[in-house]
N, C-alpha and C positions, 0 to 999 in steps of 0.2 A: 532348038533346045542349046546352041551355041551359042545363036545370038544372044538370049537371054542374058547367060552368064558373061559374054563380052561388058554386056549392058551394066550388069551387077557391078562386076571386075571396073571400069568406068568412075560407077557411080560412087565405090568404095574409095577409089583414087581421087577423085575429087573433094569428096569430102574430109579423110587424114590431109590434102594438101591446104585445106583450108581453114584447118584445123591447127597446121605447124603455122600456117601464117599467121593467124592470129595468136598462138603462142608468141610467135618470136615479135610481133607489133607488141605486145602486152610487156614481154620483157625488157624492149627497146626505152617505153614510153613506161618507165619505173621512174618513179619520183629520187630528184628533183630534178623538176621540167623546165625543159631553157626554151622560151622564144625569143628570138633573135628580133627584134623589130626596128622600122628604118634603115637597114642596110641593105642597098639598090645590088642586087645578087650580079645584077647586069657586069657593075665592077667591080664586085668582091666576091673572091672564094669564102666561104664561108662551112667550117667543121666542129661539130663537137666530138666533144670526146666523157663520159663518164665513167670513173674507174672508181674502186671501192672508198676508195678516201678524197678523190677531186673532182670538180665540175673546170671542163678546160673548153672555150671557145676561140677557136683560132680563124684570121683573117689576113686574108693573103688579096692586095690588089694587083687586079689583071694586066698584064702588059707593065708591071712595076717592081722593085726591091721593096715594098712596104710591105713588110709583114708584120702581124702581133698578136697576142694571146692573151687572152683574161683566164686565171686560175683560182678558184675557190675552193676553201676546202669544205668539203660536207660537215664536218662534227663544226663547223660556225656559222651556216645559214641558220637565217632566222625564219626561212620560209620552204615548202618543197616547189616554189616557181619564182622560177629568175625570167625575169621578162625588161630586158634592155637594149637600151640601142647602142651595139658595140663601136660603131664607129669611133675613129680618133684622125682628127685632124690636123696639121703643121701650120693653120692659118685661123685665127681666134679672131673673134668676132670684137675683142676688148683690148685688140693690138695698140691702139692709138693710148689706150689709157697707161697697159702697161709700160708701155715705150717709156712714157714719161716717169714710170717711178722706177726703172731701168736700165735708164739713161748710159749708165756706167761698165757697161757689161756687152758683148754678144750671148744672142739665147735664140733657143728654139724654142718653139712653140708645141705647147700639146694639149690641141682645147678637143675635149672630149661631148660628143653630140648628148649623153645622159647626162643631167645636172641633178646633184643633190644627191643622197645617200645612195649607197651598195647594199645590198643585202647581207654581206658581209664583208672583212678587206678580201680584196683581190691583189694578186700576182699580176703585174704587165709585164711582158715580155716582148721588147718592142727592137728593132731592125732600126739600127743609127748608123750603119758604118756609111753611109756615104756624106755621111754630117759628120765624124769624130772617128778620128783612129784608136787602134785598138790598145788599150793599157790606158787612153786618157779615164781618169777619174772624174765624175759631174757631180753638180751639186740640182738638187731639184727644188722646186719653189714653186706656191700657191697663189693663187689671182684670188684675194678676198671681194667680191664685187660689192659686198655689203657695207665695209668700212673703206673700199679703195685702198689696200695694203697688199706689201707682199711677204708671203709668208715663211721663214724656212722647214722642208718636210725633212728632206735628208740627204747628205755628202758621202763622198766613196764610192759613188755607183760608177763600176769599172763596165768600159767596153770589151767586150769578149766575144771573138769571132763577129763583131760588127753587132751586135745585141747589147742592149741594157736591162737587166731585172729590177724593178723597184716596188714596192702596193702600197695603196691607196684604199679610202674606207669610203670617199665620197667623191665625183666626179666634177668637175668645172673644168678653169682653164690654170694650168702647168708651166713651167717651164724650166727649161734646161738650159745650164749655165758650166762653163770652167773656172770660174771662180765666184767668187762670194759677192752677193748684191749689198752693199754698205745702208742700203737702207731698209733692208729686211727684217721683219719682226723674227725673235730667236734666234739670231744666227750664231752656229756656235762660236763663233770665234766671239762676238759679245758677251756670249754666257759664261763664256770660258775670262774674259775682264774681271767678270762676274763675279764668278768663284776667287781668283789672285785675288780682289780689294777685297775680299772677304778674310781671305787668309792673312792679310797682311794687317787688317783690323785687332784681328783674333791673337795674332803675333806682339801687336803692340800692345793692347789689353793688358797680357799676359806680361809684358816685358815692365810697364808701369807696375802691374801688383809687385811683381816680383821685387822692386826696386823702394816700395812702400814699404815689401815684409822686411828688406834689410836696416830701414832706415830704424 
């Protein structure tokens, strides 16, 4: 009789453990689902974290100080599935072309293995402490391979504790610089010149109008 009770207890414990395991797995797999594709996990430690508001994917290269993370806002996601190759390299297959377009500046290449649009805007938190000093402010540019141009994305990206933060909404090749790329499209300096020019024109027209009125 004792033997039967013992077996019954074992069965109940097994069923309970299985149920808890299934429930835990269900909780863990609640959307959005994140599938990390193409990353060699013998080279990278990959961790995923899903909070009430964010989806975070963290990568750390083993035996290296290369570390970065991707953060997506849940409210901005257009799908319940995030399937990407999250790998980032500091060497670009378009390096020769980009060098010709940006020969006037020193640069750091950021080549994302995923190419194309993202499920939403992503915040990148990237270690660059081996390349730049704390407090340095960087420019971010994008290489548009459809028309072979360099396009301005952002500036004043400050190095803090060896890391920088910036946002992207699609993946391709980017570069970091400490100075403006003069040949780039939509440079903030170029935009300032345009604004100043427009102000001068407006002031000139106003002066002409006042002069004519007085006459």
